[in-house]
N, C-alpha and C positions, 0 to 999 in steps of 0.2 A: 764124202764129198761134200765140201760147204758151196752154195752158190747164194754168191749174194745180189740179188737185186737193188738196181737204184736206176731211177728214173732224173732225167735232167731238165732244164730247159732254160736257159742265158745265166749260169749255175758257177759264173766264172769265178766269183770274188772267194767263196766260200768252199770250191771241188776240191783243191789239189788235199785241205787239212782235213778234212772229212775222208778221203780215198787213203792218207796216209795212214789216220786213226784204225781201221782197216785190213789196209796190207800186213802190216805187222800181225796178227794176230790168225792169219791165212799160212796156208801151207801151202808148198808148192804147186799143190794136185788143185785146190779151192778157184775157185772164181769170180769173180764182181763182173757179172753184165747190167750194164750203160744201156738204159732205150731214152736214147735224145728226143726231145721232139722238138726237134728245126729248129734249134738253136741260133743266136744271130748276135751273141759276140763269141768271145774266144773260146769256152767250157772245153769246144771240143779240142782244142788243140793244147790243154794247160791238160787234159790227159791223156794226152799222145807223150805229151812232154816226161811222161813219166818210166814210160817205159819197159809194162810191166807185161808178162808174155801174159798173165792173169786175169788181165785186163779185159774183156770182149766189146766194142759198139757197137750199136744198132741201130740204127733210123725209124722215126714213126713221126706219123705226119695226125695233126689234132683232128679227133673227129669231137662233131659237131654231134650233137643229144637234147633230150624234153627240154632240159633245165640249165638255165643261161647263168653257172655258174663254172668257174675254173676246176677242172676233175685229172690227176693222173690217173684214173684210177684205167685207161686202156694201154694209156705208157707203161703202166705196170706188166700189165696184163703181157704186153706186148715181151717183157723182160724174164717176165717165170716162164713163159712159154719154149723160152732158150735153155733156160736149165740146166744143168744134168747131174747138177749133184741130189744127194739124199734129204739131206739141211736146208731149208730155203731161208735166209733170211733179205728181211726190208731192210730199204734205207732211202731216208732220204737225202739231198745234193747237200744241203748247209749245217747238218748237226756233227756230231764228233763223238765215234762212240771212246768209252772207257777201255782203260787197259783191259781188264778182267769180263766182258760183257762177254764174247764166242764162246768161253771155258767156263760158266755160269748157267749159259744159256743151251750148251749141249749137253750138262751136269742134266736141267732139268727135263730135256727134253729123249734120255732114257728111258722117262716114264709118262710123258705125255706127249701129243699131238703138234699140238699148238701152243704159244710161250708167248705172254706180252708182257714182258719188265714197265719197273715205274720210271721214272727219269728224272733229271733238276731241268728243269723249265726256266731257260736264260735270256736274256737280250743277246742281242746281235752281236757282241763284245763278250757272247759265253760268261759275263757278268749271273750270277746265280739268279732270281727272281723267286723261285720256291724252290725248295727243295725234294717236294713229291707232287709231279701231277696228279698219282691216284688218291692224293689229300683232298683235289677239288675235284677231281671226277671219279666216284666209289669204284673200282670192280662190280659189275657182276658177270652170275654166270646165267641168268636169267635173260631169255631169249626177245621176248616181246620190252625188256627192259632196256638191254643195247637196243632196239631199233626205237624207242623212243628219245632214248640218250646214252648212243656207243659211249663203253668203255672198252674199246681198243685201239692202237696208235700203230698205225703200220709200222712207224721208224722203230718200234719197240718188239716189234713181231717177230719172231721165228717159228716154221714146222716141219711136220715131213711132209716130202713128196705128195704121198701117196692119197693127201687131202685133197688135192686137183682132182681124184678122179669124179669126187662130186662136185667141186667148185668150179669145174666148167663144164659149160658156157658161161664167160662170166654176162651177168645183166648188162643191155645195152644201152641205158638211157641216161645213167649216171650213179651208177650204185657207187659208193667208194669201197675200194677194194678192201681196206682193212675191216670194213665192217661187214663183206660179202665173207672172206676167209674166217672170218668169228663167228659168226652164222651156221653156218655149214661144221663148221668146228665143234661147235657148242649144241647142234644136232646131232652126229656122229661120233664125232672124236673124243677126245680127251685134252681140257683144257687147262691149265697155269697160268692164274697171276702173279709172274714174280713182284714181293714188296722189295727188291731194290732196284735206286736207279742206273740204270746202266748204261744210258746217253747220256750227253751236254745236247736239248732241246732247245735249238736257236728259234727266237718266237722274232716275227716281225710283217712289218704291212704283207709281206711278198708271199707269209706262210701259204701252202692251200688248206683250205680244207672247206669237208662238202657235208657236214651233220652239225653244223650249229658251232663245232668251236670255233668262235671268235670272227665269225662270223656278222655281215651285218645282214642278213636275208628277212623280211619282217617274216611274221609272224605265222602267216597265212602264207606263207612263199613254207613255212619251214614244215606246217602241218603236212600242208597237200604232199611236199618230198617223202616224209615217212608215209603216207598214204600208199604210196607207190610203191616202197619198200616193201611195207606191208602186204601188196599184192603180190611184188615178183617172189617176196618167201612161200604164202602160199601157194604159188601154183608150184613154186619146185620143192613142196612138201619141207618145206621147212619147220612148218607151223603145219599142224594136220588138228 
């Protein structure tokens, strides 16, 4: 069984397009867990309009944390905790999955515990800007390298549910969920970066970022943030 975990916040504009690109790749026994962060637009109404029993909607309240950045980490954790599937796929609200995404990622999950694919980086209208995210952000299997400059991208990630045994509880001060899952997998499981774009990754001003991807935080902030990541990684024995 597959569980697709998606977070939403005022995502009305693109949510139907994204959900339709996912639903057509799932079986009748799979599920999409949508955790909504108190949207004030008609995101929830649009999701309900699909009238698909595979979609389950949760409600989540934003969590204040040490860093004044907009993170979806706690919202994703809320969705992941409700997932029933053996394989968990993460999804943003405004991208678009390519038709072979699920098939390709499941084939790799036969031999690996966490996989992260490449993607096409696009404008809001899905016009491709970059043919490869990995060409810009070279994948690395080194834990310290990822703490300094993460190569994990949650919207391109899927993993076996057993990884959560080590990942829980998620760090509570604003640790990016995709980086945390990636570090856990690098330490205790088998990881594979798939050199094939499997989604259209829509970039715009509201794209949520936490670890330096296209953000305007000061160099001092970025260093301080990474030191907190390092501290928590040591505390949880990711680094020994």
